[in-house]
C-alpha positions as CSV (number, residue, x, y, z in Angstrom):
1,M,-37.0,84.9,71.7
2,A,-35.3,85.8,68.5
3,A,-37.1,88.2,66.1
4,P,-38.9,86.5,63.1
5,S,-36.2,87.7,60.7
6,N,-33.5,86.1,62.9
7,R,-35.3,82.8,62.9
8,R,-35.4,82.7,59.1
9,G,-31.7,83.6,59.1
10,L,-30.9,80.8,61.5
11,A,-33.0,78.3,59.5
12,T,-31.3,79.4,56.3
13,I,-27.8,79.0,57.9
14,G,-28.8,75.6,59.4
15,A,-30.1,74.4,56.0
16,M,-26.9,75.6,54.3
17,A,-24.9,73.7,56.9
18,L,-26.8,70.5,56.2
19,F,-26.5,70.8,52.4
20,A,-22.7,71.5,52.9
21,L,-22.3,68.4,55.0
22,A,-24.4,66.3,52.6
23,G,-22.4,67.6,49.7
24,C,-19.0,66.5,51.1
25,S,-19.3,63.1,49.5
26,Y,-20.0,64.7,46.2
27,V,-17.1,67.1,46.5
28,D,-14.8,64.1,47.5
29,A,-16.0,62.2,44.4
30,W,-15.3,65.2,42.3
31,L,-11.9,65.9,43.7
32,A,-10.8,62.2,43.6
33,P,-12.5,60.6,40.6
34,G,-12.8,56.8,40.7
35,K,-12.9,56.8,44.4
36,E,-16.3,55.9,45.7
37,K,-17.2,55.4,49.4
38,G,-15.2,52.6,50.8
39,Q,-13.0,52.3,47.7
40,D,-9.2,52.8,48.0
41,T,-7.7,54.4,44.9
42,A,-4.3,52.8,45.7
43,A,-5.9,49.5,44.6
44,L,-6.7,50.9,41.1
45,P,-4.1,50.8,38.4
46,P,-2.8,54.2,37.3
47,P,-4.8,55.5,34.2
48,S,-1.8,55.1,31.9
49,T,-1.4,51.4,32.6
50,P,-3.2,49.2,30.1
51,I,-5.5,46.7,31.6
52,P,-4.4,43.2,30.5
53,T,-6.9,41.3,28.5
54,P,-7.4,37.6,29.4
55,P,-6.0,35.1,26.8
56,A,-8.4,33.7,24.3
57,P,-9.8,30.4,25.3
58,A,-8.5,27.4,23.4
59,P,-10.8,26.3,20.6
60,T,-13.3,23.5,21.4
61,L,-12.1,20.2,19.9
62,I,-14.8,18.8,17.5
63,D,-14.3,15.5,15.8
64,P,-15.4,16.0,12.2
65,K,-16.8,12.4,12.3
66,Q,-19.7,13.8,14.4
67,L,-20.7,15.8,11.3
68,I,-21.3,12.6,9.3
69,G,-25.1,12.0,8.8
70,L,-26.1,15.6,9.5
71,S,-28.4,17.4,7.1
72,Q,-27.3,20.7,5.6
73,A,-29.6,22.6,8.0
74,E,-28.2,20.7,11.0
75,T,-24.6,21.3,9.8
76,E,-25.3,25.0,9.4
77,H,-26.7,25.0,12.9
78,V,-23.5,23.3,14.2
79,L,-20.8,25.1,12.1
80,G,-22.5,28.1,10.5
81,K,-22.7,29.0,6.7
82,P,-19.8,27.8,4.6
83,D,-17.4,30.1,2.7
84,E,-18.1,28.3,-0.5
85,V,-20.6,25.8,-2.0
86,K,-19.8,23.7,-5.0
87,E,-21.6,21.2,-7.0
88,E,-19.5,18.1,-7.8
89,H,-22.1,15.7,-9.0
90,P,-23.4,13.7,-7.3
91,A,-22.1,15.6,-4.2
92,T,-22.6,19.1,-2.9
93,V,-19.3,20.3,-1.2
94,W,-19.3,22.9,1.6
95,R,-15.9,24.6,2.2
96,Y,-14.9,26.3,5.4
97,R,-11.5,28.1,5.8
98,T,-9.6,29.6,8.7
99,T,-6.1,31.0,8.5
100,S,-4.6,27.6,9.5
101,C,-6.9,25.0,8.1
102,M,-9.7,24.1,5.7
103,L,-12.7,21.7,6.0
104,D,-14.6,20.3,3.0
105,L,-17.9,18.5,3.8
106,F,-19.4,16.3,1.1
107,F,-23.2,16.1,1.1
108,Y,-25.1,13.3,-0.9
109,L,-28.8,13.0,-1.5
110,D,-30.4,10.5,1.0
111,L,-33.1,8.9,-1.1
112,G,-35.1,7.7,1.9
113,S,-35.4,11.2,3.5
114,R,-35.0,13.2,0.2
115,T,-32.4,15.4,2.1
116,F,-28.8,16.0,1.5
117,R,-26.6,14.5,4.4
118,A,-22.9,14.8,5.0
119,L,-21.3,11.5,4.2
120,A,-17.6,12.4,3.9
121,Y,-15.2,15.2,4.9
122,D,-11.7,16.3,4.2
123,V,-9.6,18.4,6.6
124,S,-6.4,20.2,5.8
125,A,-4.8,21.2,9.1
126,A,-1.7,23.1,8.0
127,G,0.0,19.9,6.7
128,R,-0.9,17.9,9.8
129,T,-3.4,15.6,8.1
130,K,-2.7,12.6,10.4
131,D,-2.8,14.7,13.7
132,Q,-6.2,14.0,15.1
133,R,-5.9,16.8,17.7
134,A,-5.1,19.3,14.9
135,I,-8.0,18.1,12.9
136,K,-10.4,18.4,15.8
137,A,-9.0,21.9,16.7
138,C,-9.5,23.0,13.1
139,T,-13.2,21.9,13.2
140,G,-13.6,23.7,16.6
141,R,-12.0,26.9,15.2
142,I,-14.3,26.8,12.2
143,Q,-17.3,26.5,14.5
144,S,-16.0,29.4,16.7
145,E,-15.4,31.7,13.7
146,Y,-18.3,30.8,11.6
147,R,-21.3,29.9,13.9
148,D,-20.4,32.4,16.6
149,G,-20.3,35.3,14.2
150,K,-16.6,36.1,14.3
151,R,-16.5,35.8,10.6
């Protein structure tokens, strides 16, 4: 039998060997950052290569006719707060702008409900006033920028 001091020495050596083997994965991760167990670093792009961003989704098409009859609170829920509010008696006009278009909503007092409701609109879509798709895209861009907090 080994002397008690030898047993402690063997136990210490055995424990160190176990810690060394257990630490191999940590050493590998330290020597090869980004490589985790089962992950091949060849599949990762080199660090200097920029990761491409996906293209922005096309704006939702919203027909401004859908805004007719909405109260101011409902309109704000759908589009967000306008850039500008003007009083053009008897109407209140809400104006929304993007870089390529503008939407004016005209609210009139509904005597029955005593609330202002959208009764008319005017869309300027970069000179394409007859293009329904451009008009709907304008309203969708306004919603995306104003309601979704990008403005």
